[in-house]
C-alpha positions as CSV (number, residue, x, y, z in Angstrom):
1,X,-21.3,-5.3,5.7
2,X,-21.1,-2.4,2.4
3,X,-18.8,0.0,4.9
4,X,-16.4,-3.4,5.2
5,X,-16.5,-4.0,1.5
6,X,-15.7,-0.1,0.8
7,X,-13.2,-0.2,3.5
8,X,-11.1,-2.7,2.1
9,X,-11.7,-1.6,-1.4
10,X,-10.4,2.1,-0.1
11,X,-7.5,0.7,1.2
12,X,-6.2,-2.3,-0.8
13,X,-7.7,-1.9,-4.5
14,X,-8.3,1.3,-5.3
15,X,-6.0,3.1,-7.6
16,X,-4.4,6.4,-5.8
17,X,-3.3,9.2,-8.8
18,X,-0.7,10.5,-6.8
19,X,1.5,7.2,-6.6
20,X,1.1,6.0,-10.0
21,X,-2.2,4.8,-10.2
22,X,-1.0,1.8,-7.6
23,X,-3.8,0.9,-4.6
24,X,-2.4,2.1,-1.1
25,X,-1.8,-1.4,-0.5
26,X,0.4,-2.1,-2.7
27,X,2.5,1.0,-2.5
28,X,2.8,0.2,1.2
29,X,4.5,-2.9,0.9
30,X,7.1,-0.9,-1.2
31,X,7.5,1.5,1.3
32,X,8.5,-1.4,3.5
33,X,10.6,-3.8,0.9
34,X,12.9,-0.4,0.3
35,X,13.1,0.3,4.3
36,X,14.2,-3.3,5.1
37,X,16.7,-2.8,2.2
38,X,18.3,0.0,4.0
39,X,18.8,-1.3,7.3
40,X,22.1,-2.3,8.3
41,X,23.4,-5.9,9.2
42,X,25.5,-6.6,12.1
C-alpha cells in the first residue's frame, strides 16, 4: 500500500522544479487544455 501512496504522491502532488513547482498532474491538465484550444473546429 505504501508503494501505491508514493506513486500517487509522485504523479499528482509533488512539486516539480522544472515546471515552476507545479505537480505533474496539474502540468498535464494545462497541457491538454492548451492543446484542445489550438485544435481547429469544423
